N, C-alpha and C positions, 0 to 999 in steps of 0.2 A: 504494500500500500504506500502511496506517496501523495504529494500535494495536500498535506494535512491542513485543516482549517481550524478556526477557533470557534468556541461556543457563542452563539448569538442569544439574545434575550428570549426569543421565542423557544429555542431549543431548551434553554434552562427552565423556562416555565413548564414546558411539556414534561421534562424529566421530573420536576418536582411534583407534578400531578400524578405521575405514574408510580412513584416509589413511596413506600411508607416511612422510609428512613429520612435522613437529613442530607441536603445538598449544600456543601460549603464552598464558597467562592473566595478568591483573594480579597482581603479586607473584612470578611465576616468574622465575628467572634468565634473563636475555636479553630479557624482555618490553619493558623500557624502550627498549633499543636497537631492537628489532623494530618498535615502534610509530612511531618517528621517521621522517620523510621528508626528502627532499632540501632542501626549502624550510624553513629554520629558523623562519620566521614561523608555520608551521602546527603547532599543538599539539592532538593528538587522543588519546583514551583508548579504544581498541577493547575490546569485551568479550572478544575473542580474536584472535590473529594466527596464521594457519595458514601455515607455511612449507612449500610443496609439495615433496614428494620426487620425484614423477613426474608426468607429464601426467595420469595416471588420478586424481590427487588433486583435480583441478579440479571434476569433477562432484559429488562428495559435499559439497563446501563450498558450491557453488551451491544444491544441494537443501536443505542445512541452513539457509541464509539465507532461502530462499523459504518453507520450511515453518514456520520460527520467526518469520517476518515481521521479520527483522533487516536493517538496511541493510548492503550489501555493497560494500566497496572492493576494487578489483583493482589490484595493483601488479606491473608488469613489471620493467623496468630501474630504475625508481624516480626518474627524472630528470624530474619534473613540477612546473612552477612553481605550478600551481593547488592542489597538495596533494591531488589526488583519490585518492591511494594510501593514504589512511587515513580513519577515521571514528570518531566518538564512539559508544560503546555498540552497536557492530555488529561484523561480521566483516571482517577484512582477509585477503584471499587474496594471499599474497606468493609470486610466481613467480620471484623473483630467483635461486633455485638451479637453475632449468631453463635452462641456458646452452649446450646442445650445438648445434653448427653442423656440418652434413654437406654436403660439396661434391661434386658430380658434375662433374668438369672436362670430361668429354667432351660432356655435354649442356649444360654451363654453367648448371646449376641448383643452388640452395642451399636446404636445409631448415634452418630456424632455430627453436629453442625460444623461448618467450615471455619468458624472463628474460635473454636474451642482450643485450649492449650492442653498440654499433657497434665497439668495440675487439675484442670476441669475433668478430664477423663478419669484420672486416678481417684479423684474424690467421689466420683459416681460409682466406680467399679469396686473399690476396696471394701465397702461395707458388705458386699456380696461374696467376698473371698475370691475376687476375680481381678484380672489385669489384662490389658491389651499390650503386647510388646511394642514399645515406642523408643524414646531416646534416653538422654541422660541429664537433661536440664528441663525442669518442669514448666518453665515459661515459654518453651518452644511450642509453636502451633502444630496441631495434629495434621492439618491439611498439607502444608508444605513438606513436613517431615515424611509423611506417608507417600506422597507423589514422587518424592526423590528416592525412596527406599526405606530408611528408618533404622539405623543402628541403635543399640541400647543395651541395657542390662539383661534383657531377656532374649537377645539375638541367638545365643548358642542353644538354649533349650527350645526356642519357639520360632526362630527365624526373624526376618525383618518385619517392620510394621506392615509393609506392602504384602508380605507373604501371608498375613492374617486378615487381609481384606476379603470380604464376601461380595460386596457390590459397591458401586459409586453412582450416585445421581449426578449428572453432568449437564450443565447448560452449554450448548455448543455455540459456534460463531454466528449462526443465524437466529439465536435466541430461543431455540427449542430445547426441550429437556429430554434426555435419554438416560436409561439405566445401563450400566456396564457390569457384567458379571460373567461367570463361566457359561451361563445359559443364554444371556442376552448380550449382543455385541461383544463376543469374546475376544476379538482381536483388539478392540478398543480397550477392553479390560486389561489385556496384556500390556498395552502401551502405558496405561495409567500407573502401573506398578514399577515405577522407576524412570518414566519418561518426563516427569515434571508436569508443569502446568501448560503444556503445549497444545492440548486438544480441547480445552474448554475450562469452565469454572465449576469446580466440584461444589455442589450445594449440600451434599450429605454423604457420609461414609458409613457403611455397615461392616463391623469387624466381628471376627470370632474371638471371644475372650478365653483366657486360660486360668485354671485354678491357681491360686497363690496362697502360701501360708500366711497366717495373721502377722507373723514376724519373719523376716528373711534373715538368714545367717550371712552377715556382711561386715565389711570393715576395710581398713587400710593398714598395710605394712609400710613403714616409712624408713627411708635410708638417707643418711647425710653424707655428702662428700663423694667425689668421683671414684675413689678406690672401692667404696661400698657399692656404687652403682654398677660397676663392671661385674662384680660377683653376683649381684641381684639379677642383672639381665641374663647372665649365663644360666643361673639357676631357674629363672622364670621360663626361659626358652625350653629347657629340658622338662620342666614341670608341665608345660602346656602340651607336650607331645602325647601324653596319655590321660588327658584331663576328661572326666565325665562331662557330658554336655550340660548337666545341671549347674555346672560352675562356669560363670562368666568372669573374666578378669580384664581389667584395663589399667595400663601403666600411665601415669601422669607425671610430668616433670615441670616444675614451676618454682618461682620465688613465692612463698606463701604470703597471703595477706597478713597484716600485722595482728589482726584479731585471732589468727590461728595460734599465735604464740609459739611458733616453730622457728624463729630466727629470721634473718634477712638474706640468707644464702639459698640457692636452689636446692630443692629436695626431690627425690624420686619416691613416688607413692605407688604401690601395687594395690589397687582396689579390687575387691572381689565381691561376688554376690552368688549365694547358693540358694536355688529356688525350689529344691525338692521338698516334699512334705516331711520327709525324715530329715529334720535339721541336724540331728546329731551325726548323721553320716557325712556331713560336710567337714567336720572337724579334722578327722584324719587326713582328708584330702589337703586341707590347708597346712596341716602339720608337716607334710612332706616338703612344702616350700619353706616353711619356717626353719626346718632343720638344715636344708641346703643353703639358705641365706638368712641367718638370724637378723631380724630388723633392729634398727637402733631404737625404735619405739613403735608402738602400734595402737590402734583404736579398733578393737574387734568386739562386736556385741550384736545381739539380735536387734533388728530395727524394723519398724513398720515400712511397708513398701512406699508409702507417701513420703516419709522422712528420708529414706534412702534416695529416692528419685529426685528430690529437691536439694540434696546436700551441696551441690556445686552452683546453685542459682546465683549466689552473690557475685560470682566472677563476671556475670553477663547482664548487668543492668541495662535498661533502655538508654540509649544515648552514648554508650561507650563507642570509641572508635575501633574499628575491627578490620582485619585482613587475614584470610586463611588460605592454606593450600593443603593438599592431601595426596597420598599415593598408597597403593597396595604393595606388599612385598612378602617374600617367603623366607628369606635368609635372616637369621639373627646370630651370625657367627662372629668370630673375632674382628673381622674387618668392619662389619656393620655396627657392632657394639662400640668399637673405638670411635667411629664417626658420631654415633648418637651421644656418647659420653662427652666427646669434645664439644659438640654443639650445646648440650645441656649445660656444661660448665660456663659457657659464654653468658648465660642469662644472669646478669648481675642486677637486673631490674625486675620490678613487678609490672607485668604488662604483656608478656608473651608466655606461652606454654605449649606443650605438645602431649598428645595422647597416642598410645599404641593399643589398638583394640585387638584382642585375640579372637579369631573367628573359628570356623569349623562347626562341629555339631550340626544342628538342624539347618542352619544357614548354608552349610556346605553340601547338604544332601539334596537341596532344591536343584533340579536340572538347569544347566546354564542357559538354555533357551526358554525357560518357563516364564521369565520376566526380562525386561530390558536391563535390569541391574547388572553391572559388569562384574566379572571375575568371582564366581562362587568358589573357586579353588584356592583363593588367597588365604594364607595363614594369618596374616596380620594386615591391619590398615592403620596408617599413620595420619593423624590430623595435627597440623602445625597452625597455631592460631594466636593472633595478637588481640589484646583487649586493653586499650589505654585511653587516657582522657585528654591529654595535651596534644594539640595539633603540631607543636614543635617536635614531638617524638615520631611523627608519621614516617619520615624517611628511614630512621634507624630501625623501627619495629618492622616495617615492610621489608626492608633489606634482610633482616634476620630470617623472616619467614621464607622469603624467596630463596635466600642463599641455602638454607637447610634443605628446602625442597629440591633445589638444583643438585646438591650433594647426594641426595637419595635417588636421583634419576637412574643411575646405572643399576640399581637394585630393584627397580620397579617391575611389577609383574603384569601391568596392564589395567586400564580402566581408572576412572576417577569417580568420586562420589559427589554428586552435584550439591548436596546439602553442606558439604565442607569446602565449597569453592567460592572465593571472593570474586568481585568484579574484575575483569581484565579488559579494559577499553582498548579497542584497536585490534584485538585478536580476531582472526578470521573465524566466523561462526562454524563453518563446516569442519575445519581442522580441529577446532575445540571439541565439537560434537564427536568426531572420530576418536579423539583422545579419551573421551568419556566412555563411549559405547562400543567402539570397534566398528569396522566397516559393515559387517553383516547385520548386526542389530540396528545400526543407523539406517540402513536401506529400508528395513522393515518399518522403522519409526517415520521415515520420510514418506513412505506410502500412506501411513495413517494420517500424517499431517496433511497431505494432499487431499485426502478424502474428507477430513473433518474441519480443516482450517486452511483451505487453499490460499486465502489472502493474507495469512499470517496475522490475523487479528490478535492472537495471543503470542506476542513476540517479546514482551518485557519479562524475560526469563532466560535460563540457559537454553537458547533457542535452537530448535530443530527447524530449519528452513524447508519449505515445501518444494524447493527447486534444487537441482543438483549444484 
């Protein structure tokens, strides 16, 4: 689409008549707050922000953008590092007010509106002893996380968030609503489980929920100093080789916030979560790691799922400046460990960190072509992320993230996770999409895009273009 126009008064009046929500224009009270997104580095000035009041508000906004040739940004929970939830001189469809979660405990299904966060979802499912596999920060939006895949603390026992989808209600580029599932529009359903927001606006998700203990056996083993990190990484690599799928583990390296009272030097944290009903069975599994690499200190105790899921929220408040990169890899040998330890030791500041997710389990048993999500055979996934407040730190923090990612490139095993990708202005969209999905999956996604969105109405995202 090209030759974009601006909104005239008649169009604005018509849009206000059609939606139950609020239409905010530049100069209106609340506009400045409404235009801002989670990543404070992203500054955009939309022609209008529509805060949806009902699911029925989605279609009129999509039609308005299409008919007026305006760029359309769709915002769900709003926790997007690339800043795709806003746009200059276009329409922002803000779904953040649509947060209803409906649980059917007998069928173990959950219907979720597109503005819900992981906290909303967990608060609804936990009283029933259920959980939907999602992410690791409870302020994350369910919609964006799921459409991109959805790593988290339940990935090894239950797969990605996208693997637990039963259906999606989707408003397409012409304003109509379709349902995508294994039974209806199955090819579209395939594309929605990792292909991002390229095919329409999700108005509702239905998930399969999983039983979860009232308290999960979880905690953190903490190591101070590079000499201990090397030992811990070697021990962790060996430990993960025969790990039951009920155990999920994520390594984090960061300079801790002052309120953690763990000093001002970088630390390596091995976080773990055991989700089996038999909580006692997780203790000997953890003991094997403790014996191989005794931690300098630890916090290990049963925790409610809601508490555990929100434990890292404070690192990611709205308005933080952010830049992320990621890669999959399989090797954690002397060479890779030396690189990771060297980069970790550079972090003399609070404001960058990295996670290493251990995969396998149910995640790895899903056939490679069952979803667009890349690289089911990966053993590990690295997310390098910056979170800082001062614009004067932009260059240094971005350079650290980029430099670490570049150093890891020789060990990468293919694919990128779009939810861990920051904005990369100027990068060719097709080459970027190939780097995410690989050529075969990308061709299948392009065919879907041509069918459902040939004019690329939904392009404010990690875009799959409908042309070669």
